[in-house]
Structures are given as C-alpha cells and as structure tokens.
N, C-alpha and C positions, 0 to 999 in steps of 0.2 A: 982388842979384848973380845974375849970369848964368852958365851953365856953358857953356864953349865948348870941346869934345872937340879934341883936337891930334892930326896926323897922320891916320892912319886909323881913328881911333875914334869911337863913336857913342854918342852919349845916349839911353838907351832907359827910358820908363815902362812899369814891369811893368802887365799886365793887372790888376786887381784880382778877387781871387776872394772870393765871397761867403761866408758863414757855411754850414758844411757840416753838416747834420745826417742822422744814422742813426737811423731809429724815432724815440726819442725823447731821443736823446742827441746834444748837440754834439760835432762834432771840434776838438779842442784846436789852435791854431795850429801846436806842435812837431809833430803828426801828418801836417800837409797837404804836400803836395808844393810846391814853388816853382813858381812859374808860368813858363812858357817861351817866352810871348807877350807882346809890346808895342807901343808906338807909339815912332817915334824922334822925339826933341825937339830934337837938334841933330846936326849932322855935323861932322866936321875937313875940313881943306883936302884930304885925300888922301894918297896913298903914292906914294914915288919909285921908278921901274923906270928900268933904263939911262939914269939921269940927268933922267928927265922924269917931270913930276907927274904922276898918274893920276887922274883924279877918283873919288870912292866911287859905287858904283852904287845906292845907299838914299839917300833923299832924307827930308827933315821931312814927317812925316805917314805915314809907310809903315808898316803893321802887320807886324812879324817876328816868325820863330821863332828862338832863339838857345838855343845849346848850355845842357844844365842846371846846368852846374857852372861857366858863363864869365862872366866880369864881375868887376868889381870894384861892391860895393853902395855907394851913398853916399846922404846925408839932406840936403836943399836945402830951407830954407823949408816943412818939415813933411813933404815928400814923399820919397817914395825912387824913387831911380833906379838904372840900372846902366849904368855903361861897359865897353862890350864894343868887340873888334878887329872890324873888318869881317868878317874871316875865321871870327870865331865866330856869325856871322849865317848859320843854315841856309837860308831864304827867305823870301821877301817874299809875305803872305797877300794875294789881289787880291779 
C-alpha cells in the first residue's frame, strides 16, 4: 500500500539517529530530541491560490529541514513517516 499525500502535504522519512552514548552510558530514546531532517518520499498535487493550482516547490528525493513539532507521525510497513504541510518545511538541504 502506497501513501499519496493530498493537496500541499508532503510525506517525509525522518533521518535515522544512531545510538547516542555519553561516556559509558547510553542515552535513552525518551531523552533524545526528535530529528528535524528527512527525505521527501511523496508529494501532493499542490495548493490552490486565486483558483489556480500551484505546484509544490519540493520534490521526491529532496533532503529537507522541518519544524520541531510539525506534522503527523504515521507508521507504514514497519517504517516511520511524517506528513507535513509544505509551509512547515523550513529549507531544502543541498
């Protein structure tokens, strides 16, 4: 089953963070910050402005930075994804 975002929404796969170790202690998942970087997996058709469809600026494969608390987390086929509005994407990493 594929996920196709609607409108101005974008499906992002968050960057995986490795296990963090401070000294001889491992930092638990609950103490780690959420990643704010990911890869665009799918994009919606765009948004309407003044009755015209405006295509999204991001495309599949772009590495992006997004707001810390933006989007909706979902799980599909054992992977975690985030659905965000294009306006929640802060930058494209080149």
